[in-house]
N, C-alpha and C positions, 0 to 999 in steps of 0.2 A: 503493499499499499505506499503510495506516494505521502509525501510531508505536504499539508494544506498551504496554499500561497495567497498571497496578494499581488496584483498588479500595480506596481509603482511607477509613475511618473515624475520627475524632479526636472520643472521648466522653470526658465527664466524668461524676461522680454525677448531676448535675443537668440537662445537656444536652448535646447533638448538636452541635459546632463544624463538623465537616466531614464529608459522605458524597458521594464521585465519584471520579471515575477522574483518575488522575494517572500522570506518567512516573516519576517518580523522588521519592525521599522519604529525607531525613535525620534522625537524632533522637540525643540524649544518652542514650548507654547507661552502664553502670555503670564500664568503662575507657576512654570517650571515644567520641566520634561514631561513629556506625552508619549506613550508607547501604543502601540497598535499589532495587532496579531489578527490573523484571519477570523472572520466571524465578529470584528470589531462594530460598536454601534456607528450609526450615522453621527457623523461629526463635521463640522465647520468651527475653525479656529484661527487666530491670528499667528503668525509664524514668529516668534521672536528671533533674536540673533542670537546664531550658536552654531553647534554641530547638529547634524542630521545623520542618524547610522542606521543603516540599513543591513539585513543579513538575508545574502543571496540564497537561490535554491541549492548551492553546493556547500552551505554555511561559509562562505565569504563573508568578511563583514567590508563595507563602502561605505566611507565617510564623504560629507560634504560641508563646508563652510555656507551657510545660508544666513540672510538677514532679509527680514521684511519680508511681508506678503501673507499668503493665506493657506492652509492646509485643508483639504476636503477628503474623508473618508467615506465612502459611499458603496456599500456591498461589497465587494472584492476588491473595490479599485481604490488608490489612494493619489491623489495629485496634491503635489508640492509646488507652490506656487509662488517663487521666490522673486522679490526685485535685485537681489544680488544671490550668486551661488557660484561655487568653486568645487569641484570635484578632489578630493584629497591628492590625486596623483598630478592635479593642476597645480596647485598652491606652491608658490615661490617662498621656500622656508627660509632662506637668508632675508627676503623683502620683510616677511612676517617678523623675523627676529629683530630686524634694525627697524622696525615700529615699533616692537613693544619695548626698545631700549630708549627710543626717543621719547616715547610717554613716560616711562617711568622717570625719566630724566628732568622733564618738564614739571610732574606731580612732586618730584622730590625737591625743585628747586626753589619754592616757597616763595617765588615772586608774585607780587601781586596784579602783576597783568596778565598772567597763565589763566586760560578757561580751563577751570578743574574739570567742569563737566565733558567739556571735549577731550580733554587728555584721557579722563576716565574711560570712555565711550571708545578712544582710539586704542587705549592698552587692553580692553575687553576684545576687541574685534581682532587684535594681534594675538591675544591669547587663544582665543576660540581658532583662528586659522592655523596656529601651531599645533593646537588639540586635534583637529581635524585631521592635518596632515601626519600625526603620529602613526608611523608604521612599524 
């Protein structure tokens, strides 16, 4: 007997990053991480910034950095409609590490002219990209 699956599409306005069958998926929702397995209830949710993790039919893990958008779970289909998304294999790890370093330096500087909300958001995005790219 085969393992039950879901059909997952990860889409941005400019491209499709994944279209295929998976065993499970987790994604950042507005109140924390949400997981979906075959048979999941209908759901429409905002997509938070963070890592979307899917386990494919072979048991391999696929990760994406995503930011903004929506997720729809309907029957055996899941659509991740992201404003921005990068597949783990496409993430420039050196660039993300440099972004993390710059954000940490800005935050640690204590300068009054720093926009700390923006610096913290930049740090979070860099950390999420590095977490998604973790191989």
